[in-house]
N, C-alpha and C positions, 0 to 999 in steps of 0.2 A: 505493499499502500504505499502510495507515497503521502508524502508530508504536507498538509495543509495549514494555511494558518488560521489560526483560531476566529481574525474579522470574517475570511470566508466560511466557517463553519456557523459564526455567529447570522450570517448572512443568510446560511440557508435555513437556519433558524426560524428568523424574523420573514422570510417571505411563506416559509409554511404556515405561521401564523397568518399573514397577510391573505393566504388563501382559506383560511378556515381549519384545516385540514390539523387532526391529531395528530399524535406522531404513531401511535398505531394504524394510522389508516395508510400515513406515507408507509410506512415498513411494512405493511400487507401490499400493496401498489409494488415494493420494489423486489418483494420477496423475501425479504429480512425482517429480524426482531424487532420491536418498541426500544429494548434496549441497546442496540445496533445505534439510532436512532439518538438516543440521546442522549450517548457516547459519543458519539460524529460532533452534537449540536455543543457540549460542553469542550471540544476540542480535543477530542481524543476517538480520534479516525481509525484506526488499529483493528478493529472489527467489521470494516467491511471492504470492498477489492473496489480498485480503480473501476470500474466497471458498476458498480453499485452507486457509486458517488457520482457518476457520469447520468445515470438513470436518474436518480433524485436530485437533479439538477438543471437535468432536463424536465421534469414534471413540476418544477417549482417556478420552472422560466429563470435560472439565474446561469448566465455563462462560467463554463467553466475556465475561461484563458482571461477573466478580466473578474476576479472574486469580487474588487473591491466596490465595483461598483455596486448602486444601490438597486433595490429589484423594484420590477415594474407596480406603481401604486394601482391596486387593485379595489373595487368596490368595499366597503365596509361592511362587515358583519354584521347579520342580522342576529337580532334575540333569540333565544330559545325560545322553543313552545311548552309552558307544563314547567313545575317546580319536579324536573327528573333526577334525580340522587348523580350528582357530579364529584369530580377530586381533580387534580393537579397534581400532573404526575412528573411533573420538575423535583427529582429530590434534592434540589441547597431550596426552593420554596419555602420559604415561613408557613406555610399551612398546612406543610408534612412534615410532623412530630416525628425524630426518631427513638427507638429501644431496640437495642439489642438482646437478641431473643438464641441462646446456646449459640454463641461467638456470630448469630447472622445477623446483618441489620435490618432491619424493616420500617418503615416508615407510615404511620397512623394518618389517615386524611385529614383535615379538622373542615367543617362546612364554611362552604365560600362566603363572604358579606353579599348581602341581597343585593347590593351597587355594585355588582358586578355586573349584570347584567344576563346571566347565566351562558355564557360564551366560553370568555376569559374569566384566566385564576384573576380575581380581585386582588390579589396581593404582588405575587409579578408578571400577569398578562399572556400567561401559557392559555394554548386552547384545550379547554378542561376536557378530559374525559369523560365519556359514557357509557362505558363497557369495558369488560377487564380486557388487556388487552393481551392474552395468552388464548382465550374460549372466549372471548365476545358476550358472555353473559351478562347479564342486566348488573349495575352498581349497587352494589349496598355497603352496610356499614365495616369498618376494620380495614388493620392491614392490609388482606390477603379476599379473596374472591372464595366465598361461599363454593364457587361449583367445581370448582379448578384446585382451589389451595393454592394458586401463583399470587405475587406479593405483585399488588396495582403499581406500588413506587418503586424503580427501579434503582437497585444502588450503584453510583457509578464511580463512585471511591475507590482508590486504588486498594490492591486486596489484600497488601500489607498494612492496612489501618486499623488500629485497635478501633476497634467498632465500639465497645461499649465506652472509652475515653471519649471518642467522639462525637458520639451519641447523648452523653450527659451534657460539654461543653453546648451543643447544638441546641438542647432544650435551654441551657440556660439562659444563651443568645435569644432564642422566640420569646422565654420569658421578658426579656427587656426591652426588646420590638415591641410587645403585646401593653406594656409599660409606657412607653414612651405613646402610643397611641391611646390608649384608654384615660 
């Protein structure tokens, strides 16, 4: 896999959001996993082949030759109909509270603020997920899908990370952010 700049990776994420696509729907269109899209967008493209990155760029209308050019303007997203359960798939978002279980890092998605409009995360702006990224089942409360048991939010931290220490530190940060807002 060729090295990609973080600017280009962020451009792909921005273009996906502008198109109103979830990471899961883009992954399905490309034929990869949602976690690979998440890692790509966070600047860790190692899980994807050059062909997959080219297909993603093509689907999103982003030129591979000029990754610093802004994506084309698209129509604004329309609000989602109904109060269907949703969650933010971005592990770095403060709406996802991390905790470690048996050495594995999981994220408990918090409810989205009413002002979010139902399509984008009210905390970070990511396109909200409405189904399990693994099996497509309807979203229910909790960190894992009740149908397949897969984690809703993908851990994109390096494997050598001390998950318990990182989760404790992140929960403190989230509490501090919450205190600033309330």
